[in-house]
C-alpha positions as CSV (number, residue, x, y, z in Angstrom):
1,M,-0.1,-0.1,-0.1
2,K,1.8,3.0,-1.4
3,Y,-0.1,5.8,0.3
4,T,-1.2,4.2,3.5
5,L,-0.2,3.7,7.0
6,K,-1.7,1.4,9.9
7,I,-3.5,2.6,12.8
8,K,-1.8,1.4,15.8
9,K,-3.0,3.7,18.7
10,N,-6.2,2.9,20.7
11,N,-7.1,6.5,21.0
12,I,-7.0,7.0,17.3
13,F,-9.6,4.0,17.0
14,R,-11.7,5.5,19.7
15,Y,-11.6,9.1,18.0
16,V,-12.6,7.7,14.6
17,F,-15.3,5.8,16.1
18,K,-16.6,8.6,18.2
19,S,-16.3,11.6,15.7
20,G,-16.3,10.1,12.2
21,E,-18.8,9.0,9.5
22,Y,-19.6,5.5,8.8
23,S,-21.5,3.3,6.3
24,K,-23.0,-0.3,7.1
25,G,-23.0,-3.1,4.6
26,K,-24.3,-6.7,4.9
27,V,-21.1,-8.0,6.6
28,L,-19.0,-5.0,7.6
29,S,-19.2,-1.3,8.3
30,V,-16.6,1.2,7.3
31,H,-15.7,4.2,9.6
32,I,-13.8,7.3,8.1
33,L,-12.6,10.7,9.6
34,K,-10.6,13.3,7.8
35,T,-7.1,13.5,9.4
36,R,-6.1,16.6,11.6
37,N,-3.0,17.1,9.5
38,N,-4.2,18.3,6.3
39,K,-0.6,18.4,4.8
40,D,-0.4,14.6,4.9
41,K,-1.3,13.3,1.6
42,I,-1.4,9.6,3.2
43,N,-4.4,7.5,4.5
44,Y,-4.3,5.7,7.8
45,F,-6.0,2.1,7.6
46,A,-7.2,-0.7,10.0
47,V,-9.3,-3.8,9.8
48,C,-11.0,-5.0,13.0
49,V,-12.3,-8.6,13.5
50,S,-14.1,-9.9,16.5
51,K,-13.2,-13.5,17.9
52,K,-16.8,-14.4,17.3
53,N,-16.2,-14.4,13.5
54,G,-14.4,-17.7,13.9
55,K,-10.9,-19.2,14.7
56,S,-7.7,-17.1,14.1
57,V,-7.0,-18.6,10.6
58,Q,-10.6,-17.4,9.4
59,R,-10.0,-13.9,11.0
60,N,-6.8,-13.5,9.4
61,K,-8.3,-14.5,6.0
62,L,-11.2,-11.9,6.5
63,K,-8.4,-9.2,7.4
64,R,-6.3,-10.2,4.2
65,W,-9.5,-10.0,2.1
66,A,-10.0,-6.4,3.2
67,R,-6.5,-5.4,2.9
68,E,-6.4,-6.8,-0.8
69,I,-9.6,-4.9,-1.7
70,Y,-8.4,-1.9,-0.2
71,K,-4.9,-2.0,-1.9
72,N,-6.7,-2.5,-5.4
73,Q,-8.8,0.5,-4.7
74,E,-6.1,2.8,-3.2
75,S,-5.1,4.6,-6.3
76,K,-9.0,5.7,-6.7
77,L,-9.5,7.0,-3.1
78,K,-9.0,10.5,-1.8
79,R,-6.3,10.8,0.5
80,G,-6.0,12.3,4.2
81,Y,-8.5,9.9,5.9
82,N,-8.5,7.5,8.9
83,I,-10.4,4.5,7.5
84,I,-11.3,1.6,9.7
85,I,-13.2,-1.7,8.4
86,V,-15.0,-3.6,11.0
87,Y,-16.5,-6.8,10.5
88,K,-19.9,-7.4,12.1
89,K,-20.3,-10.1,14.7
90,N,-22.8,-12.2,12.9
91,C,-20.6,-12.5,9.9
92,I,-19.4,-16.0,9.7
93,F,-16.6,-17.0,7.6
94,D,-18.3,-20.1,6.0
95,N,-21.3,-18.0,4.9
96,I,-19.5,-15.3,2.9
97,N,-17.0,-15.2,0.2
98,Y,-14.6,-12.6,-1.3
99,K,-17.1,-11.0,-3.8
100,I,-19.6,-10.4,-0.9
101,V,-16.8,-8.4,1.1
102,E,-15.5,-6.8,-2.2
103,S,-19.0,-5.4,-3.0
104,D,-19.8,-4.3,0.6
105,I,-16.5,-2.2,0.6
106,I,-16.6,-0.6,-2.4
107,N,-20.3,0.3,-2.0
108,S,-19.6,1.7,1.6
109,F,-16.6,3.8,-0.2
110,E,-19.1,5.2,-2.6
111,E,-21.6,6.0,-0.2
112,L,-18.9,8.0,2.0
113,N,-17.8,9.8,-1.1
114,L,-14.0,8.4,-0.8
115,Y,-13.4,8.1,-4.5
116,D,-12.0,11.0,-6.5
């Protein structure tokens, strides 16, 4: 991911959840907030998956899918945002596939006007 860094601090997660906008899909929700430093031309990105979504192998696969979809869409997105993808707890790995997750993320990005 060329223009993206990971969100690692808990206070940033809380700030985005509290003050940001969000869009819900079938299996996930996307939270965004414009960064405070407008001179930064990079996005900050994170993926959250609950333990209720499956065992570690399945949770890691869901995270890999989200990162791959983001990486494919990164060049089309606006820069200067904190972006957090949160999988819903009722999203069970056996019942979904890559295409469902991809359409959910792309629809959420469009709804939040993240495309240039």
